[in-house]
C-alpha positions in Angstrom: -4.2 28.4 9.4 -3.4 28.1 13.2 0.4 27.7 13.6 0.3 25.3 16.2 1.0 21.6 14.8 2.2 18.1 15.8 4.9 16.5 13.7 5.0 12.7 13.0 8.3 11.3 12.6 8.4 8.3 10.1 10.4 5.2 10.9 8.9 3.1 8.2 5.8 1.9 9.8 2.7 1.1 7.6 0.4 3.3 9.6 2.4 6.6 9.4 -0.2 8.4 7.3 -3.1 7.2 9.4 -1.5 8.4 12.6 -1.3 11.9 10.9 -4.9 11.6 9.9 -6.1 10.8 13.5 -4.2 13.8 14.8 -6.2 15.8 12.1 -9.4 14.4 13.3 -8.6 16.1 16.7 -8.7 19.1 14.7 -4.8 19.7 15.0 -2.8 20.4 12.1 -0.2 17.6 11.5 2.9 17.0 9.2 4.9 13.9 8.5 8.7 13.9 8.3 11.5 11.2 7.8 13.6 10.1 10.8 16.5 11.5 8.9 15.2 14.9 9.7 17.9 16.8 11.6 17.3 18.1 15.2 17.7 21.8 14.2 15.0 21.6 11.5 12.5 20.0 14.1 13.2 22.7 16.6 12.8 25.5 13.9 9.3 24.0 13.5 8.4 24.5 17.1 5.8 21.8 17.3 3.4 21.4 20.0 4.0 17.7 20.1 6.1 15.0 18.4 4.8 11.2 17.6 7.1 8.5 16.7 5.6 6.0 14.4 6.0 2.1 14.3 8.5 0.5 12.0 9.7 -2.9 10.9 13.1 -2.9 12.4 14.6 -3.9 15.7 15.8 -0.6 17.3 18.7 -2.4 18.9 20.4 -3.4 15.5 23.2 -1.1 14.2 21.8 -0.4 10.9 18.0 0.5 12.4 16.5 3.9 11.9 17.2 5.8 15.1 16.8 9.2 16.8 19.2 11.3 19.0 18.8 11.5 22.6 18.4 15.4 22.2 14.9 14.9 20.6 13.6 13.7 23.9 15.2 16.7 25.7 13.8 19.5 23.8 11.0 20.0 26.3 8.2 19.1 23.6 5.9 16.1 24.6 6.8 13.1 22.7 4.5 10.1 22.0 6.4 6.9 20.9 4.0 4.3 19.1 5.3 0.5 18.8 8.8 0.9 17.4 8.8 4.4 18.4 8.0 3.5 21.9 10.8 0.9 21.9 13.3 3.3 20.5 12.4 6.0 23.2 13.4 3.4 25.8 16.4 2.3 23.8 17.8 5.7 23.4 17.1 6.7 26.9 18.6 3.9 28.8 15.9 1.1 28.7 16.4 -2.3 27.3 14.6 -3.9 24.2 14.8 -7.4 23.1 13.3 -10.0 21.1 9.7 -10.9 23.0 9.3 -14.2 24.4 5.6 -14.2 22.9 4.9 -12.4 19.7 1.8 -10.3 20.3 -0.2 -9.8 17.1 -3.9 -8.8 16.7 -6.6 -7.6 19.2 -5.1 -7.9 22.7 -6.7 -6.9 26.0 -4.8 -4.2 27.6 -4.9 -3.3 31.3 -4.3 0.7 31.7 -3.8 3.0 34.6 -6.5 5.6 34.2 -4.4 7.9 36.3 -2.4 8.5 33.3 -2.9 11.6 31.1 -3.0 9.3 28.1 -5.8 7.0 29.5 -8.2 9.7 30.7 -11.8 8.3 30.2 -10.5 5.1 28.7 -11.8 1.8 30.2 -9.4 -0.1 32.7 -9.5 -3.1 30.4 -9.4 -2.0 26.5 -8.9 -3.8 23.3 -5.7 -2.6 21.4 -3.9 -3.6 18.3 -0.6 -5.2 19.0 2.1 -6.1 16.4 5.5 -6.5 17.6 8.4 -9.2 17.7 10.4 -7.2 20.4 9.3 -5.9 23.7 10.4 -3.5 26.2 11.9 -5.7 28.9 13.2 -2.7 31.2 11.8 0.9 31.1 14.3 3.8 31.1 15.2 5.7 34.0 12.6 8.0 35.1 9.7 6.1 33.4 6.5 4.4 35.1 4.5 1.5 33.5 0.8 2.8 32.8 -0.4 -0.3 31.0 0.3 -4.0 30.5 -1.2 -7.3 28.7 -0.7 -11.0 29.6 2.3 -11.3 27.7 3.7 -7.7 27.4 4.8 -6.2 30.8 5.3 -2.8 29.4 2.3 -2.0 27.1 2.8 1.7 27.9 5.0 3.7 30.0 5.5 7.5 30.9 7.9 10.1 32.2 5.1 12.5 33.2 7.7 15.1 34.3 9.3 15.4 30.9 6.2 14.7 29.1 7.6 11.6 27.4 5.2 8.7 26.5 5.6 5.3 25.3 2.9 2.8 23.6 3.6 -0.6 22.6 0.3 -0.9 20.6 -1.2 1.0 17.7 -4.0 3.5 18.9 -4.4 4.9 15.4 -6.0 1.8 13.9 -9.7 1.1 14.4 -9.1 -2.3 15.7 -7.8 -0.4 19.1 -11.2 0.3 20.6 -10.4 3.5 22.3 -7.5 4.7 20.5 -8.8 7.8 19.3 -9.3 8.9 22.9 -5.8 8.3 23.6 -4.4 10.4 20.8 -6.9 13.0 21.6 -5.6 12.9 25.3 -2.1 13.4 24.0 -2.6 16.3 21.3 -5.1 18.0 23.0 -4.2 17.3 26.7 -0.5 16.6 27.0 0.6 19.0 24.2 -2.2 21.4 24.8 -3.4 21.9 21.3 -6.4 24.4 21.0 -8.1 22.1 18.1 -8.8 25.2 16.1 -7.5 23.5 12.9 -10.2 22.3 10.4 -9.7 19.9 7.3 -11.0 22.2 4.9 -7.7 24.1 5.5 -5.7 21.1 4.6 -7.5 20.8 1.3 -6.4 24.3 0.4 -3.0 23.9 1.7 -2.6 20.6 -0.4 -3.7 22.3 -3.5 -1.2 25.3 -2.8 1.7 22.7 -2.2 1.0 20.9 -5.5 0.7 24.1 -7.4 3.9 25.3 -6.1 5.9 22.1 -6.4 5.0 21.5 -10.4 3.3 24.6 -11.5 0.5 24.7 -13.8 0.2 23.2 -17.3 -2.2 21.3 -19.4 -3.1 17.6 -18.0 -4.8 14.9 -19.8 -6.6 12.9 -17.0 -7.7 9.4 -17.4 -11.4 10.0 -16.5 -13.0 6.5 -16.0 -16.4 7.7 -14.8 -15.5 6.6 -11.2 -15.5 8.9 -8.2 -11.7 8.8 -7.6 -10.9 10.0 -11.2 -13.7 12.7 -11.0 -12.5 14.3 -7.9 -9.1 14.0 -9.4 -10.3 16.1 -12.2 -11.8 18.7 -9.8 -8.6 18.8 -7.7 -6.5 19.6 -10.5 -8.8 22.1 -11.9 -8.9 23.9 -8.7 -4.9 23.7 -8.6 -5.2 25.9 -11.9 -4.3 23.3 -14.3 -6.0 22.9 -17.9 -7.7 19.7 -17.4 -8.8 17.5 -20.4 -10.7 14.4 -19.7 -10.1 11.4 -21.5 -11.8 7.9 -21.4 -9.7 5.0 -22.8 -11.7 2.6 -24.8 -9.6 -0.6 -24.4 -11.7 -3.6 -24.7 -15.5 -3.1 -24.9 -17.6 -4.8 -27.4 -20.3 -6.2 -25.6 -24.2 -5.6 -26.1 -25.6 -2.5 -24.4 -27.2 -4.2 -21.7 -23.8 -5.8 -20.6 -22.3 -2.6 -20.9 -24.8 -1.2 -18.4 -24.1 -4.2 -16.0 -20.6 -4.9 -16.4 -19.0 -1.6 -17.3 -16.7 -1.4 -14.3 -13.9 1.2 -14.7 -13.5 0.7 -18.5 -16.7 -0.4 -19.8 -18.7 1.6 -22.3 -21.3 2.5 -19.8 -18.5 4.5 -17.9 -18.4 7.1 -20.9 -21.8 8.5 -20.0 -20.8 9.0 -16.4 -17.3 10.5 -17.3 -19.0 13.0 -19.8 -21.6 14.1 -17.2 -18.4 14.7 -14.8 -16.7 16.7 -17.5 -19.9 18.8 -18.3 -20.3 19.5 -14.4 -16.7 20.5 -14.2 -16.7 22.2 -17.6 -13.6 20.5 -19.0 -12.9 19.2 -22.5 -13.7 15.4 -22.8 -12.8 12.9 -25.4 -12.9 9.1 -26.0 -9.5 7.7 -27.3 -9.3 4.0 -28.6 -6.5 1.9 -27.1 -8.1 -1.5 -28.2 -5.0 -2.6 -30.1 -2.5 -1.7 -27.2 -4.8 -3.4 -24.7 -5.1 -6.4 -26.5 -1.5 -6.9 -27.2 0.0 -6.0 -23.8 -2.8 -7.1 -21.3 -5.2 -9.6 -22.5 -2.6 -11.6 -25.0 -0.4 -11.4 -22.0 -2.8 -12.6 -19.5 -3.8 -15.6 -21.6 0.1 -16.5 -22.2 0.9 -16.4 -18.5 -1.9 -18.8 -17.5 -0.9 -21.2 -20.4 2.8 -21.1 -19.1 1.4 -22.0 -15.5 2.0 -18.5 -14.0 -0.5 -16.1 -12.4 -0.3 -12.7 -14.0 -1.4 -9.4 -12.7 -3.0 -7.6 -15.8 -3.4 -4.1 -13.8 0.5 -3.9 -13.7 0.6 -4.5 -17.4 -2.2 -2.2 -18.2 -0.6 0.6 -16.0 2.7 0.5 -17.7 2.1 -0.2 -21.4 -1.4 1.3 -21.8 -2.5 3.7 -19.3 1.0 5.4 -19.0 3.1 4.2 -22.1 0.4 4.7 -24.7 -1.6 7.7 -23.0 1.4 9.6 -22.2 2.7 9.4 -25.7 -0.5 10.7 -27.3 -0.7 13.4 -24.4 2.7 14.6 -25.2 2.0 14.7 -29.0 -1.0 17.2 -28.4 1.1 19.4 -26.1 0.0 18.1 -22.8 2.6 18.6 -19.9 1.1 15.9 -17.6 -1.1 12.9 -17.4 -3.1 12.2 -14.3 -5.0 9.3 -12.6 -7.4 8.7 -9.7 -4.8 6.1 -8.3 -4.6 6.1 -4.3 -0.8 6.9 -4.6 1.7 9.8 -4.7 4.6 10.8 -6.7 7.7 11.5 -4.7 11.0 12.9 -5.7 13.8 10.9 -3.9 16.8 12.4 -2.3 19.0 10.7 -5.1 16.9 12.6 -7.6 14.8 9.9 -8.9 10.8 9.7 -9.0 8.9 7.0 -7.1 5.4 6.2 -6.2 4.6 6.8 -2.5 2.0 5.0 -0.3 -1.3 6.9 -0.2 -2.5 8.3 3.1 -4.9 5.2 3.4 -3.6 1.7 3.7 -7.1 0.4 2.9 -6.9 1.8 -0.7 -3.3 2.0 -1.4 -2.4 1.2 -5.0 1.2 1.5 -5.3 1.9 -2.2 -5.7 0.2 -2.1 -9.2 2.2 1.0 -10.2 5.8 -0.3 -9.5 6.6 -1.0 -13.0 6.2 2.6 -14.0 9.4 4.3 -15.7 11.4 7.6 -14.6 9.9 9.1 -17.7 6.4 8.4 -17.1 6.8 9.3 -13.4 8.1 12.7 -14.2 4.9 13.4 -16.2 2.5 12.2 -13.8 -0.1 13.8 -11.3 -1.8 11.6 -8.6 -3.9 14.1 -6.4 -6.2 11.7 -4.9 -3.2 9.9 -3.0 -3.3 12.7 -0.3 -6.9 11.8 0.7 -9.0 8.9 2.3 -11.7 7.4 0.4 -14.6 9.0 2.6 -12.9 12.4 1.8 -13.0 11.8 -1.7 -16.7 11.0 -1.6 -17.3 14.0 0.6 -15.6 16.2 -1.9 -17.6 14.8 -5.0 -20.8 15.4 -2.8 -19.9 18.9 -2.0 -19.0 19.9 -5.6 -22.3 18.1 -6.9 -20.5 15.4 -9.1 -23.1 12.7 -10.1 -20.8 9.8 -9.4 -20.3 10.8 -5.8 -21.8 7.3 -4.7 -20.9 5.1 -7.4 -19.6 1.7 -6.2 -15.9 0.8 -6.8 -15.1 -1.8 -9.6 -13.5 -4.7 -8.1 -13.0 -7.4 -10.7 -10.6 -7.6 -13.6 -12.3 -5.2 -16.3 -12.3 -7.6 -19.4 -13.2 -10.6 -17.2 -16.4 -9.1 -15.2 -17.6 -12.5 -14.4 -14.2 -13.6 -12.8 -14.2 -16.8 -14.9 -10.5 -16.6 -16.0 -10.6 -20.1 -17.3 -13.6 -19.5 -19.7 -12.0 -16.3 -20.8 -9.0 -18.2 -21.9 -11.1 -21.0 -23.5 -12.8 -18.2 -25.6 -9.5 -16.6 -26.5 -7.6 -19.7 -27.5 -10.0 -22.5 -27.8 -8.1 -25.8 -28.6 -4.8 -24.4 -27.5 -6.1 -24.9 -23.8 -4.5 -27.9 -22.3 -7.2 -30.4 -21.2 -7.5 -32.6 -18.0 -4.4 -33.7 -16.3 -3.2 -35.3 -13.4 -3.0 -34.1 -9.7 0.4 -35.1 -8.2 2.3 -34.9 -5.0 5.9 -33.6 -5.0 6.9 -37.2 -5.0 5.2 -37.9 -8.3 2.3 -39.9 -6.8 -0.9 -39.4 -8.9 -3.9 -38.6 -6.6 -6.5 -37.3 -8.9 -7.6 -35.6 -11.9 -7.7 -31.8 -12.6 -9.8 -29.7 -15.0 -6.9 -28.0 -16.8 -4.1 -25.8 -15.6 -5.6 -22.6 -16.3 -8.2 -23.1 -13.6 -5.6 -23.3 -10.8 -2.9 -20.8 -9.1 -0.3 -21.6 -6.6 -1.5 -21.5 -3.0 -5.2 -22.5 -4.0 -6.9 -24.9 -1.7 -10.7 -24.6 -2.7 -12.2 -26.3 -5.7 -9.6 -29.1 -5.9 -12.2 -31.9 -5.0 -9.4 -34.4 -4.2 -10.5 -36.8 -1.2 -7.2 -37.0 0.3 -7.9 -37.0 4.0 -6.2 -33.7 4.8 -6.1 -30.4 3.7 -3.9 -29.7 0.6 -2.8 -26.9 -1.5 -1.4 -26.3 -5.1 2.3 -25.9 -4.8 3.5 -25.9 -8.5 2.0 -25.8 -12.0 3.8 -27.8 -14.6 2.4 -26.8 -18.2 5.1 -28.8 -19.8 3.5 -32.2 -18.2 0.0 -30.8 -17.6 0.5 -31.5 -13.9 -0.7 -29.6 -11.0 1.5 -30.4 -7.8 -0.2 -30.3 -4.5 1.0 -30.8 -1.0 0.6 -29.7 2.5 0.3 -26.4 4.0 3.9 -26.5 5.0 5.0 -27.0 1.2 3.4 -23.7 0.2 5.7 -21.7 2.5 9.2 -20.5 1.4 11.8 -18.0 2.8 13.3 -17.3 -0.7 12.0 -16.2 -4.2 13.7 -15.2 -7.4 12.4 -12.4 -9.8 13.3 -11.1 -13.1 12.2 -8.0 -15.2 13.3 -5.8 -12.4 12.3 -2.1 -12.6 14.2 0.2 -10.4 12.2 3.1 -9.0 13.3 5.0 -5.9 16.6 3.1 -5.7 19.1 2.1 -8.4 20.4 -1.1 -6.5 18.9 -3.7 -4.2 22.0 -5.7 -3.5 22.3 -6.4 0.4 19.5 -4.0 1.2 16.8 -4.9 3.9 13.5 -3.9 2.3 9.8 -4.8 2.8 8.8 -7.5 0.0 5.2 -7.4 -1.1 4.1 -10.3 -3.3 0.5 -9.5 -4.0 -1.9 -6.5 -3.9 -3.7 -7.7 -0.6 -0.4 -8.8 0.8 0.9 -7.0 4.1 4.7 -7.5 3.2 7.4 -9.1 4.9 11.1 -8.1 5.5 13.7 -9.6 3.1 17.2 -8.9 2.2 17.7 -8.6 -1.6 20.7 -10.2 -3.6 21.7 -9.6 -7.1 22.2 -13.0 -8.8 23.1 -11.7 -12.5 21.3 -11.9 -15.7 18.9 -9.1 -14.6 17.6 -11.2 -11.5 17.3 -10.9 -8.1 16.8 -13.3 -5.1 14.7 -12.1 -2.1 15.7 -13.7 1.3 12.6 -13.5 3.8 13.1 -13.5 7.6 10.1 -15.5 8.0 8.7 -18.0 5.4 6.0 -16.3 3.0 3.2 -18.4 1.8 2.4 -19.3 -1.9 5.0 -17.6 -4.1 3.5 -17.6 -7.3 5.5 -17.4 -10.5 4.1 -14.6 -12.7 3.4 -12.3 -9.9 5.5 -9.2 -9.2 7.3 -8.7 -6.0 7.3 -5.0 -4.9 9.9 -3.8 -2.2 8.7 -1.7 0.5 10.3 -1.0 3.9 8.1 -3.5 6.1 6.8 -8.0 6.7 4.9 -10.8 3.7 3.3 -14.2 2.6 2.0 -16.4 -0.3 4.5 -16.5 -3.4 3.1 -16.8 -6.8 5.2 -17.2 -10.1 3.8 -14.5 -12.5 2.9 -12.0 -9.9 5.1 -9.2 -9.0 7.2 -8.7 -5.7 7.4 -4.9 -4.9 9.8 -3.6 -2.8 9.3 -0.7 -0.4 12.0 1.7 1.2 9.5 3.3 4.0 6.5 4.8 2.0 8.4 4.9 -1.4 8.5 2.1 -3.9 12.1 1.1 -4.3 11.1 -1.1 -7.3 10.3 -4.8 -8.1 10.2 -7.6 -10.4 8.2 -10.6 -11.8 8.3 -13.6 -9.6 9.8 -16.6 -11.7 10.3 -19.1 -8.8 11.7 -19.9 -5.4 
C-alpha cells in the first residue's frame, strides 16, 4: 500500500466516517483519529493532509473539544469542516459566536473560483449547512473565499500556510460539488498521488481485525440476507472457523406466506442461508429459539402497547434472543464469538469497557438497536460489516458469487410483516384489548371517539379522523381511563425526558455529562445534559425542545442533537461515535 495518507481528526461529528470515505474515493488512504490524539503521534504519522470534522459543540466553550495551535504550524495542509473550520479560526485568533440566523439544509454558496479548493466548481453552488455558530471574524492571514446570504464566512483560506476552513459539509451528497472540493484538497493542495485502491482497504481491515482479536470459532447469525452473508465471507477470509446459524424464532405460517413474508427471519430465509453456506463451504444449522422469542419479544410487544407505551421489539430481540440466548448456546459448544451482519462496530474504550460504535455509513447505522447489550455479550461479539458501506457489501457479495447479492432488505417488524400492529395484538390477546374510548384534550374536553389505544402512539397525526379545525397530534395515552389525549403541535415538544432500565456501555456514569440523545431509530439526535435522579433513573435535559417523547422507547446517548419523545421507546446516548448507554423512556 502506498504510504501517503490523509488523517481525519474526529470532533464528534456524525459524518466523520463519510469524510474518510470521500477521501478514499479520491484514491487516497485515510484514517480517523480522536481529537485527543497528541501532536507527537500526529507528527510521527507524517500525513500528507489533515481534515478536521464537524461536531455538536461550540468551540468557544471551555469544555468543548479543541486542538493545539501547533497542529496548524506543522507545515501540513489542514482543512476544517463546519466545527473544524470554526475551531481553526478560534485557535488562530479569529472570532466565533452564536449565529444570528441558523443555517440548516441546502444553501446556495457563492465561491471564489480562484481558490485552490474551488477549482472547476460553479460560482454559485448548492451546499449542505448545519450550524448554530458562525465565524464572525477570520483569523489573521485568512481571506474569505465563499459566502452565503446569511453566512459571511462560508469558506476562508490562508494559502501561504495551506490552511482552509469550510463552514458547510462537502462530504454529504446534498453538497452538489463536494466531491470536487475534497478532491481539490487531497489531490491538489496535499499533493497526493491517488495510487491507493479500495481493495487494499479490504485487505488491511481483515488484517487489523485478525491482529486485534485473533482467530477462533465463530457462530454467525446467518439470516439469508446480504449483510450477514458477507459477514460470513469476511470472517472466513480473516481465518475464523465460521459456523452459520439461522435462528427460527416465530415462523409457523403456510409455505406461500413464508415465501412472501419471510423477511430477515422467515422460513424462506433458511433456503437462502443454506445456499450461502454451501457457496462459502461452512457448516450450517437451524436453531429453534421460538420460546425465547415469544417471551422476550412478542409478549413484551403486546404488554407495552396495552400499557400505552410504544416498544422497540428489535432492541429486546437483540439483547435477549440474538445475543443472550445465542451466545449461551455458542459458548456451550465451544465457540469463542458470535457474529452478526449489523452495521455497527465493536470498540474497546480507554476505560477498558466495550461499546458499540457507529458504522462507517450514517444511512445504515444500527447502533441504536444495540445499546442494551452487556459487557459480557460485547466481549464475545464480532461485527465485520460495520467497516463498510452498503454498496461495498453488495459489491463484495457479487465478486464472491453469493446468491443473495441483490436481495432486498427487510424493513418491517419480522413477526408483523403486514405492519398491522393493532391487528396482531387483537389476535394475540383477543378480549383483553381495550375497545373504543374517548379522544380528550389535556383539559379533559371530549372531542371524539378512538378505535382503541393500541392503534395510536405519541406524536401520531394521521388516522385520528377528528374534525377539530386544526392540526392535532397524540400527546399522551392513558390506558387506565382508555383515553387518548390530543393537542396542538406545541404540545408534542418537550425539553426533558425520564428513562429507566438504564444500560451503561461506554461510560459507567452519565451524571452531569453533555451527550447526544437519540430517541428513535430514525432520529438525528439532540444534545442534552444527563442527570441521575435515583432509583435507577436518569433525566435528560435537551438544549432544544424535542418532539414526541414516547414512553416505552429507548433513549440512546451519542455525542450530537434530537426530536419526538415516545414512552416505551429507547433513548440512546452517544459519546462521539461510541454508544455511552441508554434507557427506556417512561415520561417527560
